[in-house]
N, C-alpha and C positions, 0 to 999 in steps of 0.2 A: 504494500500500500504506500502510495506516495503522498506526503504531506509537505507542501511547499517544496523546498529543495532537499529536504531530508527524507530518507527512507525510514519507515518504521516497520520493524518486523512484527508480524502477527503470529503468535504461537497457536498451534492447532493440535488438539488431541483427537484421534480417530479410534473408532470402535468397530470391531467385527463381532456383532452380536450373535450369540448362540445360546441354546438352552442350557448347555453344560459349561461352556467357557465363553469368555469375552476377550477377544484379542484386542490389544491396545498398541497404538503407535503415537509418536509425537514428532512434530516438525514445525518449521516456521516458513513464512512467506518470503523471507530474505534469501535463505539458502535453497529453498524449495526442495529440501531433502527430508525424507521421512525415516524414522528409526523405530524399530520394534521395541516394545517394553514387555515385561512379564505379563502373561495373561491373568485374568481374574477367573478363578475357579469356583464352581459350585460343588464343593465337596459334600460328601454324605452329610445330610442334616443342615447344610448351608442354606441360607435364606436370601431372598432378594435384598433384604435390609443389609446383610453382610456384604453383598456385592456392591450396593450403593455406598457403603462405608469405605470400601476399597477405592471406589471412584472418587469419593471425597478426598482421600489422601492424595490421589493423582492430581486432582484439581488444585489442592493446596500446594503441592510441590511444583507444578509446571505453570500455574497461573495462565491457563489458556484464554485466548480472546474469542475463540470459535471452536465448535465441536463438529465432527463429521461422523456419521453413522453409515456403515455399509448397508445397502438395501438389497436384500436377496430377491431376485426375480427369476422367472423361468427363461428358457432359451429364446422364447418369442417375446420376452419383456412382460409376460403376464405375472400378476401378483400371485403369491402362494401363501400357505399358512404362516411361514416365518416372516413374510413381508409385513403382515399386520403386527406381529410381535416386535419387529425392529422399529416400526413406526411408533408403537406405544413406548418403547424404550427411549426413543428420541424425544418424545413429548415429556417423559419423566425427566430427562436430562435438562431440557429447556426450562421446565418449571422449577427444578431444584437449583440450578445454577444461574438462571437468568442470562444465559449465553445463547447466541444464535447457533442453530444446529442445521447443517446441510446434509443432504444424502449423496452418496456416491454409489454407483453400480458395483456390486460385489460379485457379480457372476463369475464363476470359475476361479475366484481368488484363492480358495483353499487348495485347489489342484495346482495352481501356479506356485503357491507357497511351498508345497511339497516338492515340486520340481526344482525350485531354487535351492532348497535345503539339500536335496539329493545331489545336485551338482556341486555343492560345497562340501560334500561328504558328511552331511549331518541328517541324513534321511533315516527312515525306519522307526520302529517303536521306541527306541532309545531317545529319540529327539522329537517325539510326537508333540510335546508341549510347545515346541518352538513354532509349530505351524500356525497357531492362533495369532501370535504377535507378528509373524511374517505376513499373514493374510491382511492384518490391519495396516501394516506398512505398505503393502501393495495398494490397498484402498486409498490411503492418504497420498501416496505418490501419484496415483492416477488422478486424484482430485487436484493436486498441484499442477500436473501436466495439462489437464483439461482447462484449468483456469488461467493458463499462461497467456 
């Protein structure tokens, strides 16, 4: 974002929403680079309140100016069951933090994340948890790339 002659970086947190895991990534509009963070897990007995508390910590740490949520759609762009859940999650974030929330297409990001990790020698079950953060990174990176 340009203000006068000075550039102001906008920090963005992105989420790859899932029923069991939420992938998270961070980046800014100056470098236009996204970086994966540790995913938020819904462990046995974990609640939505616990997941939101984990997001509270991320918001406190990174002080984002904007949030991005991956929107799962089918191959033809049609909405599916998880689409409504991701939209509801985005509304929760917007109400809780008072920040603008944008959507980014997340079609095939998990498959792309697995491929990136395999190519880096970090594929398979041993590195399964890395997929969620990498998927969020891909979502945020494409958000930056599309808004260039």
